[in-house]
C-alpha positions as CSV (number, residue, x, y, z in Angstrom):
1,M,-4.3,-0.3,-5.3
2,T,-4.4,2.7,-3.2
3,V,-6.5,2.2,0.3
4,K,-7.2,5.5,2.5
5,H,-8.8,4.7,5.7
6,H,-10.1,7.0,7.9
7,G,-12.3,7.4,11.0
8,R,-14.2,10.3,13.1
9,F,-16.2,10.5,16.1
10,S,-18.6,12.0,18.4
11,I,-19.8,11.8,22.2
12,K,-22.1,12.9,24.2
13,V,-22.9,12.7,28.3
14,T,-26.4,12.7,29.6
15,N,-26.9,12.5,33.1
16,T,-30.1,10.4,34.4
17,E,-30.6,12.7,37.3
18,T,-31.0,16.4,36.3
19,G,-31.6,15.6,32.4
20,E,-28.0,17.5,31.6
21,V,-26.3,16.8,28.2
22,R,-22.8,17.0,26.9
23,E,-21.8,17.0,23.9
24,L,-18.4,17.1,22.0
25,P,-18.0,18.1,18.4
26,E,-17.0,15.2,15.9
27,Q,-13.5,15.3,15.1
28,E,-11.2,13.1,13.6
29,N,-9.0,10.1,15.2
30,L,-5.6,8.9,13.9
31,I,-5.8,5.5,11.9
32,L,-2.9,3.2,13.5
33,N,-0.6,1.1,11.6
34,Q,-2.3,-1.8,12.7
35,A,-5.5,-1.0,10.6
36,F,-3.2,-1.9,7.9
37,S,-2.8,-5.2,9.4
38,L,-4.3,-8.2,7.0
39,S,-4.1,-10.4,10.5
40,E,-6.1,-8.6,12.5
41,F,-8.5,-7.7,10.0
42,S,-9.8,-10.4,8.0
43,R,-9.9,-12.9,11.4
44,S,-11.5,-10.7,13.7
45,N,-14.8,-11.8,15.2
46,N,-18.3,-9.4,14.8
47,Y,-17.3,-7.6,18.3
48,I,-15.7,-4.1,18.0
49,Y,-14.7,-2.4,21.1
50,C,-14.7,1.7,22.1
51,L,-11.9,1.6,25.0
52,F,-11.2,5.4,27.2
53,G,-8.1,6.4,29.1
54,T,-6.5,8.8,30.8
55,G,-4.1,9.5,28.6
56,A,-2.8,12.8,27.6
57,T,0.0,12.2,25.1
58,T,-0.5,12.7,21.4
59,P,-1.1,9.5,19.8
60,N,1.4,8.2,16.8
61,V,0.7,5.0,14.0
62,T,2.5,3.3,16.1
63,D,0.5,3.0,19.2
64,T,-1.3,-0.1,20.1
65,S,-2.4,0.2,23.5
66,L,-4.1,3.7,25.8
67,S,-2.0,5.1,28.6
68,A,-4.5,3.9,31.1
69,K,-8.1,2.3,30.4
70,V,-10.8,3.3,32.0
71,G,-12.9,1.0,30.2
72,Y,-14.7,-0.2,27.3
73,L,-18.4,-0.1,25.8
74,S,-18.7,-2.9,22.9
75,K,-21.0,-3.2,19.8
76,N,-21.8,-6.4,17.6
77,V,-24.1,-4.8,14.9
78,F,-23.2,-2.0,12.3
79,D,-24.5,0.1,9.1
80,V,-22.5,0.3,6.6
81,N,-22.8,2.8,3.6
82,S,-20.8,2.5,0.5
83,T,-20.9,5.0,-2.5
84,R,-19.0,5.9,-5.7
85,D,-18.2,8.6,-7.9
86,M,-16.5,9.2,-10.6
87,T,-13.2,9.5,-8.2
88,D,-13.5,6.8,-5.8
89,F,-15.5,4.5,-4.2
90,T,-16.0,4.6,-0.1
91,S,-17.6,2.5,2.3
92,E,-17.9,3.7,6.1
93,T,-19.0,1.8,9.2
94,T,-21.3,3.6,11.8
95,I,-20.9,1.7,15.1
96,I,-23.1,3.9,17.9
97,F,-21.9,2.7,21.4
98,E,-24.3,3.6,24.0
99,G,-23.2,2.8,27.9
100,T,-25.8,2.4,31.0
101,A,-26.0,4.8,33.6
102,G,-22.4,4.7,35.6
103,Q,-21.0,1.8,33.2
104,I,-17.8,3.8,32.6
105,T,-16.9,6.4,35.6
106,G,-13.6,8.8,36.6
107,N,-11.8,11.0,33.6
108,I,-11.5,9.9,30.1
109,S,-9.1,11.9,27.9
110,E,-8.4,9.6,24.9
111,L,-9.9,6.8,22.9
112,G,-9.7,4.3,20.4
113,L,-11.4,1.3,18.3
114,S,-9.6,-2.4,18.9
115,F,-10.9,-6.2,18.6
116,S,-10.1,-7.1,22.0
117,S,-11.4,-5.3,25.1
118,L,-7.9,-6.1,26.3
119,E,-6.9,-3.2,24.4
120,S,-3.8,-4.8,23.1
121,K,-5.0,-4.0,19.4
122,L,-6.2,-1.0,19.0
123,F,-6.3,0.5,15.2
124,T,-7.6,4.0,15.6
125,R,-6.8,6.1,18.8
126,A,-7.7,10.0,19.6
127,L,-7.1,12.5,22.3
128,I,-10.8,13.6,23.1
129,K,-10.9,17.0,22.1
130,D,-13.3,20.7,22.8
131,E,-15.3,22.7,20.6
132,F,-11.8,24.8,20.1
133,G,-9.7,21.6,19.1
134,D,-8.0,21.5,22.6
135,P,-7.6,18.5,24.3
136,T,-10.2,18.0,26.8
137,T,-11.0,15.8,29.9
138,I,-14.5,14.4,30.1
139,S,-15.2,13.7,34.1
140,L,-18.5,10.5,34.2
141,G,-20.2,9.8,37.3
142,V,-22.6,7.0,38.5
143,G,-25.6,8.8,37.0
144,D,-23.6,9.4,33.2
145,I,-24.5,8.2,30.1
146,L,-21.9,8.0,27.9
147,T,-22.8,7.5,24.3
148,V,-20.3,7.5,21.4
149,E,-20.7,7.7,17.6
150,Y,-18.4,6.1,15.5
151,I,-17.7,6.2,11.6
152,Y,-14.5,4.1,10.4
153,G,-13.9,3.1,6.2
154,F,-11.7,3.8,3.8
155,T,-11.5,5.4,0.3
156,I,-10.3,3.5,-2.6
157,D,-8.9,6.2,-5.5
158,L,-10.7,4.9,-8.8
159,T,-8.5,7.6,-11.2
160,T,-6.0,4.4,-11.0
161,S,-7.1,0.9,-13.2
162,L,-8.4,-1.3,-11.6
163,I,-7.0,-3.7,-14.4
164,T,-3.2,-4.5,-14.3
165,S,-2.4,-6.7,-17.5
166,K,1.0,-8.5,-18.3
167,S,1.9,-11.0,-20.9
168,V,3.6,-14.2,-19.7
169,T,4.3,-17.1,-21.2
170,I,3.1,-20.9,-19.1
171,G,3.7,-24.3,-20.8
172,G,5.5,-23.1,-23.6
173,V,2.4,-20.6,-24.5
174,S,2.2,-16.8,-24.8
175,T,-0.7,-16.3,-21.9
176,T,-1.9,-12.8,-21.5
177,V,-3.1,-12.4,-17.7
178,D,-5.2,-9.9,-16.5
179,L,-5.7,-8.9,-12.8
180,H,-9.2,-7.5,-12.3
181,W,-10.5,-6.1,-9.4
182,A,-14.0,-6.5,-8.6
183,D,-16.3,-3.3,-9.3
184,Y,-17.3,-1.0,-7.1
185,D,-20.8,-1.5,-7.8
186,V,-23.2,0.3,-5.2
187,N,-26.1,0.4,-8.0
188,N,-26.0,-3.5,-7.6
189,V,-28.6,-4.9,-5.3
190,N,-25.7,-6.7,-3.7
191,F,-23.5,-3.7,-3.6
192,G,-21.0,-5.4,-5.4
193,L,-18.3,-5.1,-2.6
194,W,-16.3,-8.6,-3.3
195,D,-19.3,-10.1,-2.3
196,T,-21.5,-10.9,-5.1
197,A,-24.3,-13.3,-3.9
198,N,-24.3,-13.1,0.3
199,P,-23.6,-9.9,0.8
200,S,-24.4,-10.7,4.8
201,L,-20.5,-12.2,5.0
202,L,-19.5,-8.6,4.2
203,L,-21.9,-6.0,4.9
204,S,-22.7,-7.1,8.9
205,K,-19.1,-6.5,9.3
206,L,-16.8,-3.4,9.7
207,S,-15.4,-2.1,6.2
208,R,-11.9,-3.2,6.5
209,N,-8.3,-3.3,4.6
210,P,-9.8,-4.7,1.4
211,M,-6.9,-7.0,1.0
212,S,-8.4,-9.3,4.1
213,F,-10.7,-10.6,1.3
214,C,-7.5,-12.1,-0.7
215,K,-7.5,-15.3,1.6
216,Y,-8.1,-18.3,-0.7
217,M,-7.6,-18.5,-4.5
218,N,-9.5,-21.2,-6.9
219,P,-9.5,-21.9,-10.4
220,F,-12.4,-21.3,-12.4
221,T,-14.0,-21.9,-16.3
222,G,-16.3,-19.1,-17.2
223,V,-16.0,-15.5,-19.1
224,I,-16.4,-12.7,-17.0
225,S,-18.2,-10.0,-18.8
226,D,-19.8,-8.1,-15.6
227,F,-17.0,-8.1,-13.0
228,S,-19.7,-7.0,-10.4
229,D,-21.6,-10.2,-10.6
230,I,-18.7,-12.5,-10.6
231,D,-19.8,-15.4,-8.9
232,S,-23.0,-15.9,-11.3
233,Q,-20.6,-16.3,-14.0
234,I,-17.7,-19.0,-13.4
235,T,-17.6,-22.0,-11.9
236,P,-14.5,-22.8,-9.8
237,L,-12.7,-25.9,-10.0
238,K,-11.6,-26.9,-6.4
239,V,-14.1,-28.4,-4.3
240,N,-13.2,-27.5,-1.0
241,Y,-11.7,-23.9,-0.8
242,Y,-9.2,-24.8,2.4
243,D,-7.0,-26.8,0.1
244,T,-3.5,-25.0,-0.9
245,P,-2.4,-23.6,-2.3
246,N,-3.3,-20.5,-0.9
247,P,-2.2,-16.6,-0.4
248,D,0.1,-15.7,2.7
249,D,-0.4,-12.8,4.6
250,G,3.4,-12.0,3.6
251,Y,3.4,-8.2,4.3
252,A,1.8,-5.3,6.5
253,N,3.2,-2.4,7.7
254,G,2.0,1.2,8.1
255,T,2.7,1.6,4.2
256,S,1.8,-1.2,2.4
257,S,-0.2,-4.4,3.0
258,G,-0.9,-7.6,0.9
259,V,-0.7,-11.3,0.4
260,S,1.5,-13.5,-1.4
261,M,2.6,-16.5,-3.0
262,T,5.7,-18.1,-3.7
263,S,6.7,-21.6,-5.7
264,E,3.1,-22.8,-4.6
265,S,1.6,-25.1,-6.7
266,F,-1.4,-27.2,-8.2
267,P,-0.3,-30.8,-8.2
268,A,-0.6,-33.3,-10.7
269,G,-4.2,-34.1,-11.0
270,N,-5.7,-31.2,-9.1
271,C,-7.7,-29.0,-11.0
272,T,-7.4,-30.3,-14.5
273,G,-9.0,-29.6,-16.9
274,T,-9.7,-25.7,-18.9
275,W,-8.7,-22.7,-16.6
276,D,-10.5,-19.4,-17.7
277,G,-8.8,-17.4,-14.7
278,V,-8.0,-17.8,-10.6
279,A,-10.6,-15.8,-8.5
280,F,-9.4,-14.6,-5.0
281,Y,-12.1,-15.0,-1.9
282,R,-12.2,-14.9,1.7
283,Q,-13.8,-18.2,3.2
284,D,-16.7,-18.2,1.1
285,L,-16.8,-19.3,-3.0
286,N,-18.9,-16.1,-3.0
287,C,-17.0,-13.3,-1.3
288,L,-15.3,-12.6,-4.2
289,S,-12.3,-9.6,-4.1
290,C,-10.0,-9.8,-7.2
291,V,-9.6,-12.8,-10.4
292,L,-6.7,-13.7,-12.9
293,T,-8.2,-14.4,-16.4
294,F,-6.1,-16.3,-19.3
295,D,-6.3,-15.6,-22.7
296,P,-6.2,-17.9,-24.2
297,P,-7.2,-20.2,-21.2
298,L,-5.2,-22.9,-20.0
299,V,-5.1,-26.2,-20.0
300,K,-3.9,-28.5,-17.2
301,G,-3.9,-31.9,-17.3
302,A,-3.5,-34.8,-15.1
303,D,0.2,-35.0,-15.2
304,D,1.1,-31.4,-15.4
305,V,1.9,-29.7,-12.4
306,F,1.0,-25.3,-12.1
307,T,3.5,-23.8,-9.8
308,I,3.1,-20.3,-9.1
309,D,6.5,-19.0,-8.7
310,S,5.6,-15.0,-7.7
311,L,2.7,-13.1,-7.1
312,I,2.0,-10.1,-4.7
313,L,-1.5,-8.4,-4.5
314,G,-1.3,-5.1,-2.2
315,A,-2.6,-2.0,-1.5
316,I,-0.8,1.0,-0.3
317,R,-2.3,2.8,2.1
318,G,-2.8,6.5,1.4
319,S,-2.3,9.6,2.9
C-alpha cells in the first residue's frame, strides 16, 4: 500500500481596533518523518496544536520542533472529508485554529502541527511565505486575532491491488491466504473507512497513517462478501480484544511504516473452532482495517497451538 501524506494552510490576521484584515494565500507545508510514526498517530488524543515560531531555516523531514516557539493554538473538533475516484482514495481533515485578540503576539515566520503543546512531536513544518512565494514574517500585536485554516490528509493509490494472495501450508493442509484491505467506500453511509459500524471512533479524529488501525487482531468465522462492511459479516472468536497476540509497531521511518508479528501464538484452548480468517482493528471490534481470509477454513482443536512465525503489514510513503 502506498500512502501519500499532504498538508496545506492559509493565514488570516484581523485587527480588532481598525478592522484591517491581512491574508496570505494557501500554501503547502513539509510532511515530516514523524507523520509516518505509528506510535504517534495511533496513541494521540483528540487535541491537535498549531505551533508558531521565528525560525528562518528551510525545514527538512527529520525536524521535530520549531527553532524558537512563540505560541500555539489548539483544536479538538475536526471536519473529515473522504473522496474516491478510479485511481485514488483521499481522506482530508480540515482544522480551523482561531485565536483571540492578543493570544499570539510578536513575530512569527514558521509553523507546524503537533500532538503536543510542547512542540516535541511536530509532524508538519513550514516557513510562512508571501504571495510571491518568498519567506515572510508576520507581526502580531495585542489587538490582532490570528486564524489558520489547516488541511491535512493522505491519498492511497488504488491502481495497485488491495488484495494479496499467497498459498501456505498450515497444519499439513495447503491453504490460500488472502490479505484484503477494507474497501474505501465513500458511498457507504459510514464511509467504509476501516470503521464500518461506528464512524465516530475514526471520523471525528485526524486523518492518519492507515497502519495505525492495525493495533489488534482477532480470528473470526463468517464469509465476507462486502469488504466495505466487514464487521456485520463476521463473528470474532476472542471476547477480549486486548488479549495477546497483538501486532507490534515493528518499524517506522520516513520511507515505510508497519506492524509486525513474529513467533506469536494462540495457545491451546484459545479460539478453538473454525477460522474463516483473522481481522485487524484498532481498540474496537468495529474499527477494522484489513483481514486475512483462509481457503479452506482452518479448524483449531483444543490441543492445537496456532503460531504466527512472520507477518508484516506495511505501508510505503509516497512522494
